N, C-alpha and C positions, 0 to 999 in steps of 0.2 A: 126584284126586289129577293129573291131564291139567289139569284148567281150574285149580287153582294154578297151575302151573306154568307155565302162559301168561299167567296174571294178572301173574305176577312180572314177566317177560318182558317185556310191554309197560308195567308200574309201571314199570321200570327204563329201557326206553326213552322213555319220557315227560319221566323225570328229564333223564337226558341231554341230551335236545332242550330243555328247559328250563333248564339251564344254557348249552346253547348260544347259547339265544336272549339269556340272561341278560347272558351277558359282550359278546355283542357288541354289544346295546343303550350297556352302558356303553362300550367301546371308540367309540363312534361320537362322532365332533365336528361339532356344528352348522357348515353352509357359510357361516351370516354370520358367524361368530368370524376365520374364515382370511382372506376377503376386505379385513375390516378391520384389521389388522395388516398385512396386506398396505398398504393404503392409506397406512396412518401412517409405514411405512419411507420407500414415493415420497415422500410431501411431507417427509419431513426431510431426504431426499437433496435433493428438487428448490426446498427453500427455502434461498436463500443464506443467509449470517450475520452480512454486514456487515465480514468481518473485513478483506479487501482494500483492502475502502474507509476504515476505521480506518486500517489500518497506511498506506496512501496518502495522507490525511490528517495524520498524523503526519509522516512524511518530506516534506510539501509546507510544515510549518511549520519541520521541523529546517532544511531548507537554505535557508528565507528566512532564519534565523539565522546559520546559515554568511555565507552572502550579505554582511551587516552586519558581524558580526563579525571574518571574514578565514577562509582555508580555508589546513591546510597544502601542499597543493599551492601556492595562490595565494600565500603566502611561497616557498618553494622558488622559484618561477618569477620572482621579484620578483629575489630576490637573485641566479638565474645572469642573467639581464636586467645586475642591477648591474654583474657581474663582466662581461660581455661589452662593455658600454660601455668598463669600464676598458682591456680588452685593443686596442680598437679606436678609442680618442682618444689622439692624437698629443699627443706632452708641448709642441708647437710652440701647439696646439689652444687658442681662446679660452674665457675662464670661460663664459659660456653657453652654447657647445658643450660644453664638459667637463658643466656642470652637468643640461643634456640627456638627452646620452649615458650618465650614471652613474647620476642620478637619477629623470630625468622620463620615463626608457621602463619602468624598472622601477615608479613610480607609475604607469604606465598599464598593466603588465602586470596587477600588483596589481588597478585597477579594471576588466581584462577578467573576470579571474577571478569576482570578486565579480558583475558582472554576467550572467556567466553560471551561476552558481550561483541568482543570482533570477529567470531565462527558466525556468531546468528547475525552481524552486522556482514559480513562477506556472503553467508550465502544469500541474505536477503539480495542484495544488488546483483549476483550471478544470475538469480533467479529471474530479475526485474528486467536484467538485458537479454536473458535469452528468453522471456517472453512471448515475444512476436515471431518467432519458428515458428510457435504451437498455436498461434493467434490466425488469423483471416488474412488469406494470401492478397500481398500487393499494398497492404496494412504498414504504414511508414509510422514509427516510433517518434514521439516528438524530439527533438533535438534537445531538449532542456532535461526531459527525462531521462535519457543517456547521461547527459552530463553531470547528475547528481548520482546516476545509480552509480556512474565511475569512480565519484566522489566517496561512496561508500564502500565500495569495494576496495578502492587503495587506503582509507582508513580502515579499514578490516584488518588489510595485511598487516600495515605498519603498526595498526594492536596488537597483533595474533604476536606478531615478530617483537615487540617489546615484552608483553606477556610473559612470553618463552626466555626472554631473556634475564624478567624480572626472576621470576619462580628459580631458574638454576643458579640465581648469584650471580652471573656473568654483569648483569648491569646494579650496579648499589647492591652489592652484596655485604652478608654481613659482614662488622669489623673482626677481626682477631680478637681471640681473649688474653692470647699470650706477651 
């Protein structure tokens, strides 16, 4: 009977040891899985998505359109300059002087604001196009971003050209008073 009690104790001890071994083996995670998941997370964090470049391209194109069509700021500045011209022009001033003070200065103010928006559109578009040269090597800019940025650059150049022509009076200059 003594041998029987020893056998039962050893059998219980062996069964407990096997369970301990089995549970530790099933809970172990292979080392190769953990770093792979960590590498994927790091790669996703480090890879730029291009959202900023896309937004800059759209802003460039929008500013180019604003430079051609006019802006609220340009309209308000023009109206203010018109009012200043009316207030500063004397009643006995000549017709040419009145036209220049009331309408010419307001027209030039509109041209300045249009030129400012065109210049900003041009700069934002060029920076957007040049950005990949300073980014991650081998990373290609999405074709739609390039297209929209080029549209912003083109609209900025056209807007700047038209603003210079308006400001100098070559395009739709003031009528002569003679």
